[in-house]
N, C-alpha and C positions, 0 to 999 in steps of 0.2 A: 597624533593620526586622526583622521576621519574616516570611519568606515561606513558604507551606506549598505545596508542589505536588503533586499528585495523579498518580498513575500505575498501571497493573496489575502485578499480582505477577510477571509473567514474567521469566526471566534477561534478555532482548532489552531489555524495557522499563524495567527496572532501569537496565542500563547506559546507556540512552538518556538516562534521568532523570539520574543520576548526571553524565554528560557535561554536562548544563544546568547542575546545581548547581556542577561547577567552574569553569565559564564564569561564573557569578553571582559565585561568589566572588573570581574574578581581578579583575572590573572592579568589585565592591562589596565589601571584606573585612568591613564592618561589617554586612552582611546575613546574618541567620541563616536558612540554606534548611534545611529539614524536609521530607522525603520521605514522603509518605501513600500507603500502597499499599492498593488495593481489588482485590477480585476480581469481575470484571465477569460478566454473565448469559454473556458468550462464553466466558469461563475455566471457569464452573462447568459449563455444558455443552460438553463435549468430544466428543459423538458426532453431535448433529444439525446440519443446515444451518445458517447464519446468516440465511437468508431469514424464518424465521418471528419473530426476534428485531429485525426490522428493518436486518437486514445488517449491514455491520462497525459502521456508525455506532450502531445499536441496540444491536449485542451489546458493542462495546468502547469506546463514546464515552459514551452518554447518562449512564449513573450519574455520571461524573467531571464531566462538565460540570453536571449538577445539583447536586453539592456545590460547584462553583464559584459557581454562582448564588445558592446559598442561604449565601454567605459563609463555609462551612467551609475552602475553599481560596484561596487567591489565585491560583493558576494551576494548568493540567492539562498533561500531556504526553501527545502523541498523535503515531503516526505517520501523517504529512499523508495518505498513502493511505488511513487508515482513516476519514477524514473525508470525509461526503457531501457533494458538490460541487453538488448539484441543489436545496439549499434553504438558507433564512436560517438563522442561528444567532442570534436577538434576544439582545440582551444581552451577548454574548460576542464578543471580536474576537481574531484571532491576534497575537500581542503581539510574537512573535519566530518567526523560522525559522532554524535551525542551516543552518551550509554542508552543502551536499548531500555524502551519502556515494555511492559508486556504485550507478548505479539500475537496472542490470540484471540479470536474471533467471540463475540457472545451474540446472545439472543436477546431481544428487546419486544416486550409482547403488548398490546394494548392493553387497556384497562379490563378485567372480566375475563381475560383468558388466562389459563395455566399452562405449565409446560406439560404436566400430566397430562391434559386434556389434548394436546397438539401429539402428543406421543402414542395416544391411545389410539386416535383416528389416524395415524401415520399420515396427518396433514391434510387428509381428506375435508373439502370443505372450507379449508383454510387458505390464505394468499400470503407469502411471505415476500417483501420487498428487498431487492438489492441491485445494483448496477454492475456487479461483479461477476464476469463468467465463472469463476473459481466457487465464489460462494454458492451460486445456482447450482453447479453441479453436486458440489459437497450435500447441499440442502436436499436436492433431491435423492442422493443416497440414504440420507438420515430420514427423510420423511417422504417416503416413496410417492404418495398420493399428493403433495401438496402444489398448488400453483405457484410458481415463482413469476412475479412482477416486475416489471421495469421500473425502478426506483432511484430518483436523484435528489441531490441538494445537500447542504453542508450537514454535519451531525446533528445539530441542535435543530435544524431545520427540520431534517427527516422524523426526529421524535415528536415533534410539534403535529406535523401532517399526520404521524401514526394516531397521535391522541383525540386528535379532533376528526379523525375518520374521514380526512381530505382524499381526494384523487390524486393521482399524478398524471399531470397532463403529458400528451404525447406531441413528438413535434408536427407531426401530419396532421395533426388535430385530435378531437376525442380525448379520452383519459381511461387509465386503467386503476383499479381498487376500489375503495380504500383496503390498505394491507391491515393485516392481524398480527403480523410480527416482522421485525426486522433482523437481518443479520449485519453487525456492525463491529468494527475493532475496538476492542476494550481499552486501548489508549487514548482512543479518540474520543470515547465518552469520559473518560477521566479526565480528559485535557480541559472540556466545557462543561465540566461539572455536574454530568449526568451519570454517573457511575451507579447510582441508587436504582437506576431504569435497569441494571444487567439482572435478567431473570433467569438465565442460565449460563455457563460459561463452558464453550466447548473445550474439551481437551485437544492437543494436537493431534492425537490419535483419530480423533472424530472429524475434526476439520484442519487439516495443516495449512497454516499462515500464507499469504503472499510473500514473495522473497523481499526481504528488506524491511517488513511490517513492523512497526514499533520504532523504527530508527530513523532519526533527523538527522537528513544529511545537508552541509554547508558547501555550496560550490562557488569555486572562483576561478580566475582567469589563470591558464597554467603558466603564464609569465609575469603574473603578478606575486613578486617573491616576498614584499613584504606582508601581503594579507596572507599569503600561504604559511609564513612563517608564525603569524599571529594565530591562523585558525589551528594551526598544529599542536598549540597549546592547550586546545580543548577538545583535542580528538582523543575518542575512547579507544584503546587498543582492542580490546575485545570485540566491541561492536563493529569495528574496522574489519576485522578478521572475518567475523561472521558474514559480513556483508559483501566481502570479496568471494566468500565461497558460495553463497546462495546466486549473487550475479553471474559468477562463472557458470550454473547451472544454466539459466537465462540466455548465456551469449552462445553456449555449446548448443541447446535445442533451436536456438534462432526463433524464441518465442514472440509471438506478436501479442498487441493488445487485448484480443479477443482468443489467446490461448488459457486454457484453465490449466494454470502451472502454479505449483506450490512449493515451498521450500523453506527449511529451518535449520540453522546449524547452532550447536550450543557448545561450551568450551568447558572443560573440567580437567584444571592442571595443563598438563602438557598434551592433551589431547583433543581433539575436535570431534564431534558427531555430526552427521548431515542427513536429512531426509528429505527427499523431493518426489513428487508426484507429477503425474500427468492424467486429467481425467477428459472424456467425451462431456458433452456439454448436458447431456442427459444423464449422466453419474454413474451410465451402466458398465461402461470399460474404464479400468482404473488400473494405473501402472503405479508402481511406488518403489523406491529403492533407498537403502541407509546403508552408509558406510561410514567409518573412523579413520582416522589418521593425524598426522601430527598438528598441532594447531598453528604452528608456525609456517604450514605449507597449504594455506586455505584454498589458492586456485587450483592446485592439484586435487584434491579433495572434490572440489566442485565440478571440474573438469570429467573425474572419474565417474561421478555420478551421473552426470549429463549423459556421457558416452554409456553408461550401462542403461539409462532409460531409452536412449535411441535404440542399443541392441534388442530391448524387449518390445520394439514397436511404437515408441512414442512419437516419433516423425510422421507418421500415419495419422495419428490422432490430431497433431497440430495443423496439417495440411489442410484436412478435412474443415477445420475449423476457421481457416486463414479466410480473409476477407478475399471477395472475387472482384 
């Protein structure tokens, strides 16, 4: 059996896809796995915001998905947090979720700057770079006087720009920066061999991760039963259940790519705990809900948390941040 799996060209995406290939080869040595590299819209446009491209889904996922639908690929690798959770994907299913890497966010600092200095100043006089609305909102809660600047690029590229004091070019011309700090996913830095640059690790109480953060998903055609059967052999049940709960929150909230929504599920024995939050972009208004329930009913728990967030006013925050 030959399995062609599509992925972005970035160092991190390739590392994630190679991990999938190793797992598949381990469970099915007779399968010939071919990695097919794509340069997506989000990779080509390294200056603009992702919103005009349809958010992360349009920028990083759409083209690879289309290749699966067209039969050019049997599977596609995605970071689960990049997959829209508020819309159906006709003809496609998640065939496997790999075991979850650390889900939390971390702080990376330019040489010469310390966490203590950043905290003591409440961020005043410093710039933190991120492209995630959620991270920006939490950053403003943690460092009230900090300036958040638009910052794009693959994980290793962002760190290089930080170290060389490079400005971030903007789509309409001009530039911002340079940045003094970056907020990034710990798992991403580990994937590209830059874990040594982590200056501070945010607890989930300080900065709740994006839904699906740290989980690699493998998507395939819904009617491709041979591929689905193969991918099922590398599926991690714990990661699958956590993903289902977190993405159900996104579905209930109808969150879009510009919504500061966070969510994280954990499992202990037969019980699952789920915390989700919705924030204003400035981080001033903050709604958080935590619930627990049976681990084998993740969507029910996600639905309950999502509905409670709506009851507490989440819809107003989400609508206010919706693109006009």
